[in-house]
DRENRO-711812 format. One record per residue (C-alpha): residue number from 1; x, y negated, z. Coordinates in nm, 2 decimals. Each point is the difference from the previous one (the first is absolute). Last residue first. Layout:
N
[rec NUM, [X, Y, Z]] ...
END
This chain:
407
[rec 407, [-3.36, -1.31, 0.08]] [rec 406, [0.12, 0.10, 0.35]] [rec 405, [0.24, -0.25, 0.15]] [rec 404, [0.37, 0.00, -0.10]] [rec 403, [0.19, -0.24, 0.23]] [rec 402, [-0.22, 0.07, 0.30]] [rec 401, [-0.02, 0.38, -0.06]] [rec 400, [0.38, -0.01, -0.05]] [rec 399, [0.05, -0.17, 0.33]] [rec 398, [-0.20, 0.28, 0.17]] [rec 397, [0.22, 0.26, -0.18]] [rec 396, [0.31, -0.16, 0.14]] [rec 395, [0.29, -0.21, -0.11]] [rec 394, [-0.20, -0.15, -0.29]] [rec 393, [0.21, -0.28, -0.14]] [rec 392, [0.09, 0.20, -0.31]] [rec 391, [-0.36, -0.03, -0.11]] [rec 390, [0.04, -0.37, -0.06]] [rec 389, [0.34, 0.01, -0.17]] [rec 388, [-0.11, 0.29, -0.23]] [rec 387, [-0.32, -0.17, -0.11]] [rec 386, [0.16, -0.35, -0.05]] [rec 385, [0.28, 0.17, -0.20]] [rec 384, [-0.25, 0.18, -0.22]] [rec 383, [-0.16, -0.33, -0.08]] [rec 382, [-0.32, -0.20, 0.06]] [rec 381, [-0.12, 0.25, 0.26]] [rec 380, [-0.37, 0.10, 0.00]] [rec 379, [0.05, 0.30, -0.23]] [rec 378, [0.30, 0.11, 0.21]] [rec 377, [-0.21, -0.02, 0.32]] [rec 376, [-0.28, 0.20, -0.16]] [rec 375, [0.23, 0.27, -0.11]] [rec 374, [0.16, 0.01, 0.35]] [rec 373, [-0.34, 0.03, 0.17]] [rec 372, [-0.12, 0.27, -0.24]] [rec 371, [0.32, 0.20, 0.04]] [rec 370, [0.00, -0.02, 0.38]] [rec 369, [-0.37, 0.11, 0.01]] [rec 368, [0.05, 0.29, -0.24]] [rec 367, [0.29, 0.12, 0.20]] [rec 366, [-0.21, -0.01, 0.32]] [rec 365, [-0.28, 0.20, -0.17]] [rec 364, [0.24, 0.27, -0.10]] [rec 363, [0.33, -0.05, -0.18]] [rec 362, [-0.04, 0.26, -0.26]] [rec 361, [-0.22, -0.21, -0.23]] [rec 360, [0.20, -0.30, 0.07]] [rec 359, [0.26, 0.14, -0.22]] [rec 358, [0.20, -0.27, -0.17]] [rec 357, [-0.12, -0.29, 0.21]] [rec 356, [-0.02, 0.22, 0.31]] [rec 355, [0.35, 0.13, 0.00]] [rec 354, [0.01, 0.10, 0.36]] [rec 353, [-0.24, 0.29, -0.06]] [rec 352, [0.26, 0.18, -0.20]] [rec 351, [0.23, 0.05, 0.30]] [rec 350, [-0.25, 0.09, 0.28]] [rec 349, [-0.21, 0.19, -0.26]] [rec 348, [0.29, 0.23, -0.07]] [rec 347, [0.09, 0.02, 0.37]] [rec 346, [-0.35, 0.12, 0.09]] [rec 345, [0.02, 0.29, -0.25]] [rec 344, [0.00, 0.08, -0.37]] [rec 343, [0.30, 0.20, -0.13]] [rec 342, [0.13, 0.09, -0.34]] [rec 341, [-0.26, -0.21, -0.19]] [rec 340, [0.00, 0.05, -0.38]] [rec 339, [-0.34, -0.11, -0.13]] [rec 338, [-0.11, 0.25, -0.28]] [rec 337, [-0.35, 0.09, 0.12]] [rec 336, [0.13, 0.31, 0.17]] [rec 335, [0.25, -0.22, 0.18]] [rec 334, [-0.29, -0.22, 0.12]] [rec 333, [-0.19, 0.30, 0.14]] [rec 332, [0.32, 0.12, 0.18]] [rec 331, [0.04, -0.34, 0.16]] [rec 330, [-0.36, 0.00, 0.11]] [rec 329, [0.04, 0.34, 0.17]] [rec 328, [0.32, -0.13, 0.17]] [rec 327, [-0.17, -0.33, 0.11]] [rec 326, [-0.31, 0.19, 0.14]] [rec 325, [0.22, 0.24, 0.19]] [rec 324, [0.19, -0.29, 0.15]] [rec 323, [-0.32, -0.18, 0.10]] [rec 322, [-0.15, 0.32, 0.15]] [rec 321, [0.31, 0.05, 0.21]] [rec 320, [-0.01, -0.36, 0.13]] [rec 319, [-0.37, -0.01, 0.09]] [rec 318, [0.03, -0.28, 0.26]] [rec 317, [-0.32, -0.17, -0.11]] [rec 316, [0.20, -0.30, -0.14]] [rec 315, [0.22, 0.25, -0.17]] [rec 314, [-0.29, 0.15, -0.19]] [rec 313, [-0.14, -0.34, -0.11]] [rec 312, [0.35, -0.12, -0.11]] [rec 311, [0.04, 0.32, -0.20]] [rec 310, [-0.33, -0.05, -0.17]] [rec 309, [0.09, -0.36, -0.10]] [rec 308, [0.34, 0.11, -0.13]] [rec 307, [-0.15, 0.28, -0.21]] [rec 306, [-0.24, -0.24, -0.16]] [rec 305, [0.28, -0.25, -0.08]] [rec 304, [0.22, 0.28, -0.13]] [rec 303, [-0.27, 0.11, -0.24]] [rec 302, [-0.07, -0.36, -0.12]] [rec 301, [0.38, -0.06, -0.05]] [rec 300, [0.02, 0.33, -0.20]] [rec 299, [-0.30, -0.10, -0.22]] [rec 298, [0.16, -0.34, -0.07]] [rec 297, [0.32, 0.16, -0.11]] [rec 296, [-0.18, 0.26, -0.22]] [rec 295, [-0.22, -0.27, -0.15]] [rec 294, [0.31, -0.19, -0.11]] [rec 293, [0.07, -0.35, 0.12]] [rec 292, [-0.18, -0.32, -0.09]] [rec 291, [0.31, -0.17, -0.11]] [rec 290, [-0.03, 0.10, -0.37]] [rec 289, [-0.05, -0.34, -0.15]] [rec 288, [0.22, -0.15, 0.26]] [rec 287, [0.29, 0.23, -0.09]] [rec 286, [-0.03, -0.08, -0.37]] [rec 285, [0.03, -0.37, 0.08]] [rec 284, [0.30, 0.06, 0.22]] [rec 283, [0.17, 0.20, -0.28]] [rec 282, [-0.05, -0.30, -0.24]] [rec 281, [0.12, -0.25, 0.26]] [rec 280, [0.33, 0.18, 0.07]] [rec 279, [0.23, -0.25, 0.16]] [rec 278, [-0.24, -0.25, 0.15]] [rec 277, [-0.27, 0.26, 0.07]] [rec 276, [0.26, 0.23, 0.17]] [rec 275, [0.11, -0.29, 0.23]] [rec 274, [-0.36, -0.09, 0.10]] [rec 273, [-0.10, 0.37, 0.03]] [rec 272, [0.28, 0.07, 0.25]] [rec 271, [-0.07, -0.32, 0.20]] [rec 270, [-0.38, 0.08, 0.03]] [rec 269, [0.05, 0.37, 0.06]] [rec 268, [0.27, -0.04, 0.26]] [rec 267, [-0.18, -0.28, 0.18]] [rec 266, [-0.32, 0.20, 0.04]] [rec 265, [0.18, 0.33, 0.08]] [rec 264, [0.22, -0.18, 0.26]] [rec 263, [-0.31, -0.15, 0.16]] [rec 262, [-0.16, 0.35, 0.01]] [rec 261, [0.31, 0.15, 0.16]] [rec 260, [0.03, -0.26, 0.27]] [rec 259, [-0.37, 0.01, 0.08]] [rec 258, [0.00, 0.38, 0.03]] [rec 257, [0.30, -0.01, 0.23]] [rec 256, [-0.18, -0.25, 0.22]] [rec 255, [-0.31, 0.22, 0.01]] [rec 254, [0.21, 0.30, 0.11]] [rec 253, [0.05, -0.17, 0.34]] [rec 252, [0.26, 0.24, 0.15]] [rec 251, [0.23, -0.08, -0.29]] [rec 250, [0.26, -0.20, 0.20]] [rec 249, [0.28, 0.10, -0.23]] [rec 248, [0.20, -0.32, 0.04]] [rec 247, [-0.08, -0.12, -0.35]] [rec 246, [-0.37, 0.08, 0.02]] [rec 245, [-0.05, -0.19, 0.32]] [rec 244, [0.20, -0.29, -0.14]] [rec 243, [-0.18, 0.00, -0.34]] [rec 242, [-0.31, -0.20, 0.08]] [rec 241, [0.20, -0.25, 0.22]] [rec 240, [0.24, -0.09, -0.29]] [rec 239, [0.36, 0.11, -0.08]] [rec 238, [-0.10, 0.36, -0.07]] [rec 237, [-0.27, -0.15, -0.23]] [rec 236, [0.26, -0.11, -0.25]] [rec 235, [0.17, 0.34, 0.01]] [rec 234, [-0.33, 0.18, -0.05]] [rec 233, [-0.07, -0.24, -0.29]] [rec 232, [0.33, 0.10, -0.16]] [rec 231, [-0.12, 0.36, -0.01]] [rec 230, [-0.32, -0.09, -0.19]] [rec 229, [0.19, -0.24, -0.24]] [rec 228, [0.25, 0.28, -0.09]] [rec 227, [-0.29, 0.25, -0.03]] [rec 226, [-0.20, -0.23, -0.23]] [rec 225, [0.30, -0.06, -0.23]] [rec 224, [0.08, 0.37, -0.02]] [rec 223, [-0.36, 0.09, -0.07]] [rec 222, [-0.02, -0.25, -0.28]] [rec 221, [0.33, 0.13, -0.15]] [rec 220, [-0.10, 0.36, -0.01]] [rec 219, [0.32, 0.18, -0.10]] [rec 218, [0.08, 0.08, 0.36]] [rec 217, [0.29, 0.04, 0.23]] [rec 216, [-0.11, -0.01, 0.36]] [rec 215, [0.00, -0.33, 0.20]] [rec 214, [0.20, -0.04, 0.32]] [rec 213, [-0.03, -0.36, 0.14]] [rec 212, [0.31, -0.19, 0.09]] [rec 211, [-0.07, -0.01, 0.29]] [rec 210, [-0.25, 0.26, 0.11]] [rec 209, [-0.34, -0.02, -0.16]] [rec 208, [0.00, 0.35, -0.15]] [rec 207, [-0.18, 0.09, -0.32]] [rec 206, [-0.24, 0.26, -0.15]] [rec 205, [0.02, 0.25, 0.28]] [rec 204, [0.01, 0.38, -0.01]] [rec 203, [-0.20, 0.17, 0.28]] [rec 202, [0.08, 0.23, 0.29]] [rec 201, [-0.31, 0.07, 0.21]] [rec 200, [-0.06, 0.03, 0.37]] [rec 199, [-0.29, 0.08, 0.24]] [rec 198, [0.10, 0.01, 0.37]] [rec 197, [0.00, 0.26, 0.28]] [rec 196, [0.38, 0.05, 0.00]] [rec 195, [-0.04, 0.33, -0.20]] [rec 194, [-0.17, -0.20, -0.27]] [rec 193, [0.30, -0.24, -0.02]] [rec 192, [0.24, 0.30, -0.02]] [rec 191, [-0.22, 0.15, -0.28]] [rec 190, [0.02, -0.33, -0.19]] [rec 189, [0.37, 0.01, 0.03]] [rec 188, [0.02, 0.35, -0.14]] [rec 187, [-0.24, -0.10, -0.28]] [rec 186, [0.23, -0.28, -0.11]] [rec 185, [0.31, 0.23, 0.02]] [rec 184, [-0.17, 0.26, -0.22]] [rec 183, [-0.11, -0.26, -0.25]] [rec 182, [0.35, -0.12, -0.04]] [rec 181, [0.12, -0.35, 0.10]] [rec 180, [0.15, -0.17, -0.30]] [rec 179, [0.02, -0.33, 0.18]] [rec 178, [0.08, -0.01, 0.37]] [rec 177, [-0.28, -0.05, 0.25]] [rec 176, [-0.14, -0.32, 0.15]] [rec 175, [-0.20, 0.07, 0.32]] [rec 174, [-0.35, -0.14, 0.08]] [rec 173, [-0.19, -0.05, 0.32]] [rec 172, [-0.36, 0.01, 0.14]] [rec 171, [-0.17, -0.07, -0.32]] [rec 170, [-0.36, 0.04, 0.12]] [rec 169, [-0.28, 0.23, -0.10]] [rec 168, [-0.14, 0.14, 0.32]] [rec 167, [0.00, 0.32, 0.20]] [rec 166, [0.30, 0.16, -0.18]] [rec 165, [0.23, -0.29, 0.08]] [rec 164, [0.19, -0.12, -0.31]] [rec 163, [0.35, 0.04, -0.13]] [rec 162, [0.13, -0.11, -0.34]] [rec 161, [0.33, 0.14, -0.13]] [rec 160, [0.12, -0.22, -0.28]] [rec 159, [0.22, 0.11, -0.30]] [rec 158, [0.30, -0.21, -0.09]] [rec 157, [0.02, -0.17, -0.34]] [rec 156, [0.25, 0.07, -0.28]] [rec 155, [0.11, -0.36, -0.07]] [rec 154, [-0.05, -0.31, -0.21]] [rec 153, [0.13, -0.28, 0.23]] [rec 152, [-0.19, -0.31, 0.12]] [rec 151, [0.07, -0.36, 0.09]] [rec 150, [-0.25, -0.28, 0.00]] [rec 149, [0.15, -0.27, 0.23]] [rec 148, [-0.15, 0.00, 0.35]] [rec 147, [-0.11, -0.27, -0.04]] [rec 146, [-0.10, -0.15, -0.34]] [rec 145, [0.14, -0.35, -0.03]] [rec 144, [-0.14, -0.35, -0.03]] [rec 143, [0.27, -0.26, 0.02]] [rec 142, [0.04, -0.30, 0.23]] [rec 141, [0.27, 0.18, 0.21]] [rec 140, [-0.22, 0.31, 0.03]] [rec 139, [-0.38, -0.02, -0.05]] [rec 138, [-0.16, 0.35, 0.01]] [rec 137, [-0.18, 0.18, -0.28]] [rec 136, [-0.31, 0.20, -0.08]] [rec 135, [-0.18, -0.28, -0.18]] [rec 134, [-0.11, 0.21, -0.30]] [rec 133, [0.25, -0.17, -0.24]] [rec 132, [0.28, 0.09, 0.24]] [rec 131, [-0.12, 0.36, 0.02]] [rec 130, [0.00, 0.02, -0.38]] [rec 129, [0.35, -0.14, -0.02]] [rec 128, [0.12, 0.26, 0.26]] [rec 127, [-0.17, 0.28, -0.20]] [rec 126, [0.18, -0.11, -0.32]] [rec 125, [0.34, -0.04, 0.16]] [rec 124, [-0.02, 0.34, 0.18]] [rec 123, [-0.11, 0.17, -0.32]] [rec 122, [0.29, -0.15, -0.19]] [rec 121, [0.25, 0.09, 0.26]] [rec 120, [-0.12, 0.36, 0.03]] [rec 119, [0.03, 0.05, -0.38]] [rec 118, [0.35, -0.15, 0.00]] [rec 117, [0.11, 0.23, 0.29]] [rec 116, [-0.16, 0.32, -0.15]] [rec 115, [0.16, 0.01, -0.34]] [rec 114, [0.32, 0.17, 0.11]] [rec 113, [-0.18, 0.25, 0.23]] [rec 112, [-0.23, 0.10, -0.29]] [rec 111, [0.28, 0.04, -0.24]] [rec 110, [0.18, 0.23, 0.25]] [rec 109, [-0.33, 0.20, 0.05]] [rec 108, [-0.02, 0.04, -0.38]] [rec 107, [0.35, 0.13, -0.01]] [rec 106, [-0.08, 0.27, 0.27]] [rec 105, [-0.35, 0.10, -0.14]] [rec 104, [0.14, 0.18, -0.30]] [rec 103, [0.20, 0.23, 0.23]] [rec 102, [-0.32, 0.07, 0.20]] [rec 101, [-0.18, 0.10, -0.32]] [rec 100, [0.28, 0.24, -0.10]] [rec 99, [0.01, 0.15, 0.35]] [rec 98, [-0.38, 0.07, -0.01]] [rec 97, [0.03, 0.17, -0.34]] [rec 96, [0.29, 0.22, 0.12]] [rec 95, [-0.16, 0.08, 0.33]] [rec 94, [-0.30, 0.17, -0.15]] [rec 93, [-0.33, -0.09, -0.15]] [rec 92, [-0.18, 0.00, 0.33]] [rec 91, [0.23, -0.28, 0.12]] [rec 90, [-0.11, -0.20, -0.30]] [rec 89, [-0.27, -0.18, 0.20]] [rec 88, [0.26, -0.18, 0.23]] [rec 87, [0.21, -0.10, -0.30]] [rec 86, [-0.30, -0.12, -0.19]] [rec 85, [-0.11, -0.21, 0.30]] [rec 84, [0.34, -0.16, 0.03]] [rec 83, [0.01, -0.07, -0.38]] [rec 82, [-0.34, -0.17, 0.02]] [rec 81, [0.10, -0.21, 0.30]] [rec 80, [0.33, -0.10, -0.16]] [rec 79, [-0.17, -0.10, -0.33]] [rec 78, [-0.25, -0.22, 0.19]] [rec 77, [0.28, -0.15, 0.22]] [rec 76, [0.20, -0.07, -0.31]] [rec 75, [-0.29, -0.18, -0.17]] [rec 74, [-0.08, -0.20, 0.31]] [rec 73, [0.37, -0.10, 0.03]] [rec 72, [0.01, -0.12, -0.36]] [rec 71, [-0.33, -0.19, 0.04]] [rec 70, [0.14, -0.16, 0.32]] [rec 69, [0.31, -0.12, -0.18]] [rec 68, [-0.21, -0.14, -0.29]] [rec 67, [-0.21, -0.19, 0.26]] [rec 66, [0.31, -0.20, 0.06]] [rec 65, [0.31, -0.01, 0.23]] [rec 64, [0.25, -0.27, 0.04]] [rec 63, [-0.09, -0.09, 0.36]] [rec 62, [0.28, -0.14, 0.22]] [rec 61, [0.29, 0.19, 0.15]] [rec 60, [-0.12, -0.07, 0.35]] [rec 59, [-0.29, 0.24, -0.05]] [rec 58, [0.25, 0.28, -0.03]] [rec 57, [0.18, -0.09, 0.32]] [rec 56, [-0.33, 0.00, 0.18]] [rec 55, [-0.10, 0.33, -0.15]] [rec 54, [0.33, 0.16, 0.10]] [rec 53, [-0.03, -0.12, 0.36]] [rec 52, [-0.36, 0.10, 0.03]] [rec 51, [0.08, 0.34, -0.15]] [rec 50, [0.26, 0.10, 0.26]] [rec 49, [-0.20, -0.13, 0.30]] [rec 48, [-0.33, 0.15, -0.12]] [rec 47, [0.15, 0.34, -0.08]] [rec 46, [0.16, 0.01, 0.35]] [rec 45, [-0.34, -0.08, 0.16]] [rec 44, [-0.20, 0.25, -0.20]] [rec 43, [0.16, 0.32, 0.13]] [rec 42, [-0.27, 0.24, -0.15]] [rec 41, [-0.12, 0.26, 0.25]] [rec 40, [-0.01, 0.37, -0.10]] [rec 39, [0.22, 0.17, 0.27]] [rec 38, [-0.13, -0.25, 0.26]] [rec 37, [-0.38, 0.08, -0.05]] [rec 36, [-0.06, 0.11, 0.36]] [rec 35, [0.21, -0.29, 0.13]] [rec 34, [-0.19, -0.26, -0.20]] [rec 33, [-0.32, 0.18, 0.11]] [rec 32, [0.07, -0.07, 0.37]] [rec 31, [0.14, -0.34, -0.05]] [rec 30, [-0.32, -0.11, -0.18]] [rec 29, [-0.21, 0.15, 0.27]] [rec 28, [0.17, -0.23, 0.26]] [rec 27, [0.16, 0.11, 0.33]] [rec 26, [0.35, 0.03, -0.15]] [rec 25, [-0.02, -0.37, -0.08]] [rec 24, [0.06, -0.08, -0.37]] [rec 23, [-0.02, -0.37, 0.05]] [rec 22, [-0.16, -0.05, -0.34]] [rec 21, [0.18, -0.07, -0.32]] [rec 20, [-0.23, -0.16, -0.26]] [rec 19, [0.25, -0.03, -0.28]] [rec 18, [-0.07, -0.37, -0.05]] [rec 17, [0.06, -0.07, 0.37]] [rec 16, [0.31, 0.21, 0.02]] [rec 15, [0.13, -0.17, -0.32]] [rec 14, [-0.05, -0.36, 0.13]] [rec 13, [0.37, -0.09, 0.03]] [rec 12, [0.05, 0.12, -0.36]] [rec 11, [-0.27, -0.25, -0.10]] [rec 10, [0.25, -0.28, 0.06]] [rec 9, [0.24, 0.16, -0.25]] [rec 8, [-0.28, -0.01, -0.26]] [rec 7, [-0.06, -0.37, 0.06]] [rec 6, [0.37, -0.07, -0.06]] [rec 5, [0.00, 0.21, -0.32]] [rec 4, [-0.30, -0.18, -0.13]] [rec 3, [0.17, -0.34, 0.07]] [rec 2, [0.29, 0.12, -0.22]] [rec 1, [0.35, 0.06, 0.14]] 
END
């Protein structure tokens, strides 16, 4: 059995930690909403055990995959996504057309499933190599290894129910929901949360840092690489002081969640871009030339930033109803301007405000402060590994302030 397989087997013992299973006491808010969402909950633990075993066995076969295998998979994923959308849109054209497109999709899905293992293996190897070069490794038997090993699976991702108190913006708890949840089911859950005196929102997620990580099928190679590295960072931090609170679901201090997410964003982007640049230098150069972002995206971020600041002011004064009316009126205005927001409430900001590197504009003043401190720490660090190891020592917000002083 290979060294990588042995390391992977050791990780199986740490699955509950990497998953982030809390005690689940009946007195906790998480338990309460887990029970309320029971018909829609995604059973992640069984998926983890089954896929961890298969991924470890697959990694023991050795790597014989190349970028060509990834290119083939990305092409199939793109064709599958286009055909799936066409099948959905063709419903208005009658059942015959929809059935024909669905039939065309079946052999394509079979090809996609067959090509997936080699594509995953190549991406795992490339991300692992980039992490090693960046200093994000452990010494094991005189050899530098990435721990936990980079393992992920292309999957249909669960949805996430985010719950926040109404009188403040705080991620009180989250519940993983099964993939392909209908809009009616999502709104039913949100109404149940509202009836319990909280704000809730059901959102799609871009990746899930269980073990192995869940990553949605995508034809965007740079995004896939970034997401794989982002989710691996959560697993790495789960074994360090910074991630312990997050891993065990101790999200009472929203600042620690914010730091975890921002560190994962920074590491994910840097590793993803490094691998992408090495394999697609021409495409990377074009991306850098156009990396400023569209005016529409920047306008949306500015609008959400202004909305968040006003909501914070209203909630600080105890004006909950006024804050909620303001968010709904603002949402309708954004929709009229072409920005598709199904719901805008405290839970929306509680979730998106944690990703301060990508969306500091919706994170409030605290999010801006965390992002600026982490950017300054990364700039002052000689390597990405030095940055991640240093900040991972922060077991509390006060320790974080000491490690990452204001720029």
